[in-house]
Structures are given as C-alpha cells and as structure tokens.
Rosetta silent file (secondary structure, phi, psi, omega in degrees, C-alpha in Angstrom):
SEQUENCE: XXXXXXXXXXXXXXXXXXXXXXXXXXXXXXXXXXXXXXXXXXXXXXXXXXXXXXXXXXXXXXXXXXXXXXXXXXXXXXXXXXXXXXXXXXXXXXXXXXXXXXXXXXXXXXXXXXXXXXXXXXXXXXXXXXXXXXXXXXXXXXXXXXXXXXXXXXXXXXXXXXXXXX
SCORE:     score description
SCORE:     0.000 S_00000001
   1 L     0.000  146.313  176.830   30.058   16.390   -6.533 S_00000001
   2 L   -74.627  163.610 -177.613   27.202   15.576   -4.250 S_00000001
   3 L   -91.985   81.934 -179.376   27.374   15.642   -0.502 S_00000001
   4 L  -105.500   88.362 -175.505   27.539   11.965    0.374 S_00000001
   5 L  -108.355   10.131  177.415   28.989   12.115    3.952 S_00000001
   6 L    96.244  -16.143  176.680   27.466    9.059    5.597 S_00000001
   7 L  -105.304  104.999 -171.484   24.561   10.938    7.313 S_00000001
   8 H   -51.196  -41.948 -170.709   21.504   10.100    5.166 S_00000001
   9 H   -70.807  -20.482  174.586   19.363   12.982    6.406 S_00000001
  10 H   -89.125  -13.621 -179.821   22.033   15.517    5.224 S_00000001
  11 L   -79.429  134.631  174.685   22.445   13.946    1.825 S_00000001
  12 L   -63.644  155.112  172.764   20.512   15.386   -1.083 S_00000001
  13 L   -84.450  137.107  171.830   17.913   13.351   -2.880 S_00000001
  14 L   -83.127  168.137 -172.516   18.704   12.572   -6.480 S_00000001
  15 H   -59.310  -32.059  176.489   16.022   13.081   -9.145 S_00000001
  16 H   -71.222  -39.289  175.406   14.911    9.444   -9.135 S_00000001
  17 H   -60.500  -48.746 -174.872   14.432    9.483   -5.383 S_00000001
  18 H   -62.034  -46.830 -177.357   12.461   12.693   -5.520 S_00000001
  19 H   -60.244  -48.245 -173.742   10.278   11.319   -8.402 S_00000001
  20 H   -74.042  -31.034  170.820    9.625    7.970   -6.708 S_00000001
  21 H   -67.239  -47.202 -179.281    8.972    9.471   -3.306 S_00000001
  22 H   -64.792  -41.367  179.005    6.521   11.951   -4.648 S_00000001
  23 H   -67.547  -37.195  179.845    4.833    9.262   -6.872 S_00000001
  24 H   -65.362  -46.131 -176.848    4.724    6.767   -4.032 S_00000001
  25 H   -64.299  -41.019  176.262    3.008    9.342   -1.732 S_00000001
  26 H   -56.982  -46.223 -178.533    0.521   10.301   -4.557 S_00000001
  27 H   -67.766  -37.126 -178.488   -0.349    6.630   -5.027 S_00000001
  28 H   -66.538  -30.882  175.133   -0.573    6.030   -1.305 S_00000001
  29 H   -68.244  -42.441  176.346   -3.157    8.842   -0.924 S_00000001
  30 H   -64.998  -41.153  179.011   -5.212    7.207   -3.687 S_00000001
  31 H   -60.902  -40.437 -178.794   -4.929    3.807   -2.191 S_00000001
  32 H   -64.246  -38.086  175.523   -6.175    5.053    1.157 S_00000001
  33 H   -67.343  -41.318 -178.818   -9.322    6.450   -0.487 S_00000001
  34 H   -62.359  -42.850  176.044   -9.778    3.222   -2.477 S_00000001
  35 H   -59.655  -34.803  173.755   -9.530    1.267    0.786 S_00000001
  36 H   -60.949  -41.295  177.107  -12.269    3.374    2.271 S_00000001
  37 H   -67.380  -46.996  177.593  -14.487    2.368   -0.542 S_00000001
  38 H   -58.395  -43.619  177.500  -13.559   -1.284   -0.313 S_00000001
  39 H   -60.182  -40.808  179.894  -14.123   -1.350    3.432 S_00000001
  40 H   -62.144  -33.467 -175.602  -17.620    0.144    2.869 S_00000001
  41 H   -87.851   -5.261 -176.535  -18.351   -2.749    0.468 S_00000001
  42 L   -82.419  127.952  178.137  -17.006   -5.536    2.688 S_00000001
  43 L  -104.250  -19.072  179.171  -19.554   -7.748    4.285 S_00000001
  44 L   -79.458  126.188 -176.054  -17.191  -10.362    5.814 S_00000001
  45 H   -63.272  -45.530 -177.595  -16.221   -9.449    9.398 S_00000001
  46 H   -61.745  -43.786  174.795  -12.743  -11.065    9.209 S_00000001
  47 H   -59.231  -48.350 -177.697  -11.941   -9.280    5.917 S_00000001
  48 H   -56.977  -49.288  177.270  -13.175   -6.025    7.212 S_00000001
  49 H   -56.211  -45.121  177.121  -10.989   -6.231   10.361 S_00000001
  50 H   -57.552  -51.867 -178.471   -8.017   -7.129    8.182 S_00000001
  51 H   -61.734  -42.216  176.791   -8.572   -4.199    5.816 S_00000001
  52 H   -59.249  -45.660  178.477   -9.044   -1.715    8.654 S_00000001
  53 H   -65.444  -33.737  176.496   -5.749   -2.888   10.233 S_00000001
  54 H   -60.706  -46.993  179.294   -4.004   -2.753    6.859 S_00000001
  55 H   -64.020  -46.860 -174.522   -5.100    0.827    6.420 S_00000001
  56 H   -73.453  -46.720 -178.046   -4.267    1.908    9.897 S_00000001
  57 H   -91.837  -14.700 -177.514   -0.970    0.026   10.560 S_00000001
  58 H  -109.493  -83.963 -174.004    0.144   -0.253    7.012 S_00000001
  59 H   -60.974  -37.923 -179.198   -0.838    2.281    4.357 S_00000001
  60 H   -70.076  -43.674  179.075   -1.451    5.255    6.706 S_00000001
  61 H   -64.852  -40.353  179.330    1.956    4.829    8.398 S_00000001
  62 H   -62.202  -47.429  179.777    3.728    4.546    5.063 S_00000001
  63 H   -54.103  -47.425 -177.472    2.032    7.743    3.816 S_00000001
  64 H   -60.205  -42.696  179.725    3.070    9.537    6.972 S_00000001
  65 H   -64.716  -42.374 -178.665    6.720    8.392    6.732 S_00000001
  66 H   -73.731  -38.989 -177.271    7.135    9.342    3.039 S_00000001
  67 H   -65.320  -34.882  178.024    5.323   12.616    3.502 S_00000001
  68 H   -63.216  -42.489  179.759    7.694   13.552    6.393 S_00000001
  69 H   -63.699  -47.579 -174.242   10.744   12.995    4.141 S_00000001
  70 H   -61.334  -44.684  175.667    9.195   15.006    1.333 S_00000001
  71 H   -59.156  -45.210  178.086    8.400   17.890    3.723 S_00000001
  72 H   -54.735  -36.135 -176.552   11.848   17.826    5.221 S_00000001
  73 H   -88.142   -6.523  179.830   13.386   18.276    1.727 S_00000001
  74 L    80.588   14.887  175.008   10.987   21.041    0.735 S_00000001
  75 L   -78.181  138.129  177.150    9.285   19.209   -2.136 S_00000001
  76 L   -58.728  135.448 -178.435    5.744   20.203   -2.915 S_00000001
  77 L   -81.114  145.365  176.962    3.272   17.544   -1.657 S_00000001
  78 L   -70.116  162.591  175.862    0.990   15.822   -4.150 S_00000001
  79 L   -71.901  156.116  179.021   -2.756   16.426   -4.081 S_00000001
  80 L  -122.480  133.384  172.700   -4.958   14.066   -2.138 S_00000001
  81 L   -62.905  155.994  179.273   -8.373   12.876   -3.145 S_00000001
  82 L   -72.015  150.980  179.514  -11.200   13.611   -0.762 S_00000001
  83 L   -66.740  153.426 -179.544  -12.086   11.055    1.887 S_00000001
  84 L  -101.573  146.707 -177.187  -15.104    8.907    1.150 S_00000001
  85 L   -72.290  157.260  173.016  -18.027    8.784    3.700 S_00000001
  86 L   -79.159  142.031 -178.490  -18.673    5.587    5.670 S_00000001
  87 L  -136.005  144.615  178.421  -21.617    3.622    4.255 S_00000001
  88 L   -75.806  132.964 -174.170  -23.486    0.584    5.501 S_00000001
  89 H   -57.239  -37.038  179.392  -22.834   -2.367    3.197 S_00000001
  90 H   -66.179  -18.091  177.769  -26.612   -3.050    2.890 S_00000001
  91 H   -80.472   -7.997 -178.355  -27.114    0.452    1.495 S_00000001
  92 L   -93.010  126.322 -178.332  -25.076   -0.392   -1.585 S_00000001
  93 L   -62.332  143.211 -174.664  -27.170   -1.804   -4.392 S_00000001
  94 H   -52.162  -43.444  179.586  -26.279   -5.459   -5.211 S_00000001
  95 H   -71.464  -13.929 -177.325  -25.196   -4.766   -8.726 S_00000001
  96 H  -101.691   -7.510 -171.706  -22.927   -1.864   -7.676 S_00000001
  97 L   -93.450  134.769  173.881  -21.288   -3.756   -4.801 S_00000001
  98 L   -73.227  141.099  178.375  -17.859   -5.376   -4.849 S_00000001
  99 L   -88.885  156.706 -179.852  -18.037   -8.963   -3.474 S_00000001
 100 H   -51.969  -48.406  179.913  -15.689  -10.052   -0.699 S_00000001
 101 H   -65.457  -29.089  175.836  -13.536  -12.385   -2.870 S_00000001
 102 H   -67.409  -37.194  179.329  -13.147   -9.553   -5.361 S_00000001
 103 H   -67.163  -44.004  179.970  -12.094   -7.200   -2.688 S_00000001
 104 H   -57.760  -41.932  179.672   -9.570   -9.770   -1.342 S_00000001
 105 H   -67.414  -36.844  175.799   -8.180  -10.124   -4.897 S_00000001
 106 H   -63.202  -47.910  178.135   -7.900   -6.356   -5.381 S_00000001
 107 H   -66.818  -43.894  178.870   -6.053   -5.884   -2.081 S_00000001
 108 H   -60.943  -41.024  174.783   -3.755   -8.875   -2.813 S_00000001
 109 H   -65.031  -43.419  177.105   -2.855   -7.256   -6.164 S_00000001
 110 H   -59.286  -42.675 -179.216   -2.163   -3.918   -4.464 S_00000001
 111 H   -66.491  -40.081  177.091    0.112   -5.601   -1.980 S_00000001
 112 H   -61.862  -49.297  178.034    1.974   -7.456   -4.676 S_00000001
 113 H   -64.768  -34.824  176.271    2.533   -4.484   -6.880 S_00000001
 114 H   -64.228  -37.064  177.350    3.467   -2.487   -3.840 S_00000001
 115 H   -64.584  -44.601  176.242    6.256   -4.992   -2.991 S_00000001
 116 H   -55.503  -48.768  177.067    7.572   -4.712   -6.519 S_00000001
 117 H   -60.505  -43.902  178.965    7.581   -0.920   -6.327 S_00000001
 118 H   -58.942  -45.423  178.828    9.280   -0.947   -2.890 S_00000001
 119 H   -60.255  -39.987  177.720   12.010   -3.215   -4.286 S_00000001
 120 H   -65.156  -44.385 -178.318   12.595   -0.889   -7.245 S_00000001
 121 H   -64.937  -37.764  176.439   12.828    2.195   -5.013 S_00000001
 122 H   -62.941  -37.595 -178.862   15.259    0.457   -2.817 S_00000001
 123 H   -69.861  -31.016  179.595   17.366   -0.429   -5.840 S_00000001
 124 H   -91.774  -10.105 -174.063   17.547    3.105   -7.152 S_00000001
 125 L   -84.729  138.992  175.346   18.081    4.888   -3.882 S_00000001
 126 L   -93.056  -34.700 -174.301   21.444    6.105   -2.680 S_00000001
 127 L   -75.881  126.146 -174.837   20.271    7.214    0.707 S_00000001
 128 H   -64.474  -32.191 -177.238   20.345    4.399    3.265 S_00000001
 129 H   -66.346  -39.635  179.601   17.391    5.834    5.254 S_00000001
 130 H   -71.779  -43.078 -179.735   15.161    5.552    2.093 S_00000001
 131 H   -60.855  -44.970 -178.497   16.411    2.047    1.217 S_00000001
 132 H   -65.692  -41.662  178.457   15.730    0.952    4.760 S_00000001
 133 H   -59.855  -55.016 -179.532   12.259    2.526    4.902 S_00000001
 134 H   -67.659  -19.348  174.475   11.134    0.896    1.699 S_00000001
 135 H   -71.792  -37.660  175.528   12.652   -2.437    2.825 S_00000001
 136 H   -68.052  -39.329  178.249   10.429   -2.160    5.881 S_00000001
 137 H   -62.485  -43.812  179.795    7.418   -1.352    3.726 S_00000001
 138 H   -61.410  -48.332  177.001    8.169   -4.399    1.574 S_00000001
 139 H   -57.407  -43.675 -177.167    8.400   -6.683    4.638 S_00000001
 140 H   -67.738  -40.147  176.134    5.175   -5.307    6.076 S_00000001
 141 H   -60.335  -43.033 -178.240    3.401   -5.881    2.694 S_00000001
 142 H   -64.526  -42.882 -177.721    4.600   -9.397    2.609 S_00000001
 143 H   -62.053  -45.365  177.268    3.356  -10.063    6.214 S_00000001
 144 H   -60.862  -39.760 -176.081   -0.075   -8.634    5.189 S_00000001
 145 H   -65.364  -39.290  177.243   -0.197  -10.630    1.996 S_00000001
 146 H   -63.207  -45.597  175.728    0.398  -13.830    4.005 S_00000001
 147 H   -54.643  -48.380  179.963   -2.402  -12.842    6.440 S_00000001
 148 H   -64.291  -40.153  175.745   -4.722  -12.196    3.510 S_00000001
 149 H   -55.764  -42.870  178.403   -3.787  -15.487    1.893 S_00000001
 150 H   -59.862  -43.982 -178.062   -4.891  -17.207    5.119 S_00000001
 151 H   -68.049  -43.761 -179.600   -8.255  -15.490    5.030 S_00000001
 152 H   -64.172  -36.577  177.149   -8.825  -16.286    1.402 S_00000001
 153 H   -69.429  -44.427 -177.333   -8.005  -19.965    1.957 S_00000001
 154 H   -64.391  -35.871 -178.501  -10.186  -20.171    5.080 S_00000001
 155 H   -86.038   -8.794  179.330  -13.173  -18.606    3.328 S_00000001
 156 L    79.759   23.848 -179.622  -12.743  -20.705    0.140 S_00000001
 157 L   -87.628  -17.481 -174.534  -12.182  -17.636   -2.012 S_00000001
 158 L   -68.431  135.580  174.670   -8.849  -18.686   -3.472 S_00000001
 159 L  -114.448  113.559 -178.172   -8.979  -19.748   -7.114 S_00000001
 160 L   -90.982  153.582  174.850   -6.072  -21.960   -7.937 S_00000001
 161 L   -74.948  170.463 -179.112   -4.850  -22.548  -11.444 S_00000001
 162 L   -59.224  145.244  179.452   -5.091  -25.948  -13.014 S_00000001
 163 L   -99.509  134.797  179.820   -2.721  -28.523  -11.538 S_00000001
 164 L  -100.263  115.080 -178.626   -0.472  -30.477  -13.868 S_00000001
 165 L   -89.512   -9.640 -176.384   -0.057  -34.022  -12.718 S_00000001
 166 L   -82.330    0.000    0.000    2.184  -35.232  -15.467 S_00000001
C-alpha cells in the first residue's frame, strides 16, 4: 500500500502524476521558446507588454514550480529547446511575420488548452500540493485570458461568430 500520510511532500507520485508533471514541464519549456518568437514578431506595444508579463509572471513561474517538484522526486528533467535571440520586428520580412491579431489568437488558444490540461491534472492527482498548484495555474491562466480578451476587444482584433437573432 502506498504511503498516504497526509503530508503531500512525503507521499510518492503515482505514474499519472509523474507522466503529467514531466509532460507539462516539457510543454512549458517549448511554450517559453514559442513566446520568445511571438514577442519578436509583436508590433503592438500593449500586446508586447502583456506577452512579456505572461512569460515572466506566468509561464516561467509555472516552469520553475513544476521543475522543483520533479527534481525533488528524482525524476529526469525533460530537454529544453534553445532560447531564441531577440530580433527587431522590422527585421522580420513581411511575409514571414505573424500579425498581432494572429499572435493574440495563438496565445489565447495556449491559455485555453492550458486551463483544460490543468483541470485534468488536478483531477488525476492524489497529492494535494499538486492539485493546489495546478488550480493556481488554472486561475492565473484565466486571469491572463481575461486581460488578453480586453486587449483584443480594444484593438478590434476579436472575430465574433455570426449572431442568431431568431
């Protein structure tokens, strides 16, 4: 029988927790590199500030917290892609550049899928500390998604589906 004594840090991780912690960290490292690229492509000041805050206060902190748990339990860390250099937006050819509304949509999609994954990990976890941590990630992603929605509405980038008046 497993050692479930009420102290989460002493409880072993089950295989689902190990897999999802490792996978989440692997994905987080990839998202951080993707965000570097998207920040390089961003021309809108408000969106750039938002993305930089999201990386620093959101994705980077999540990565550090999950990595700490993985290290504590002695699990091998996933590989990380290399960082991307900073580039001035005007140095990116027009045909190769992401537009600001596209960037906002990609980041919104990342936040939405991240919330779903956080909910799933909360649901499969036995350890309360992991459930709580992913609950906090979920809440933070929702807060950032609301901020991003405000930016997209303000800039006129939001594309709404057809409205049914009947």
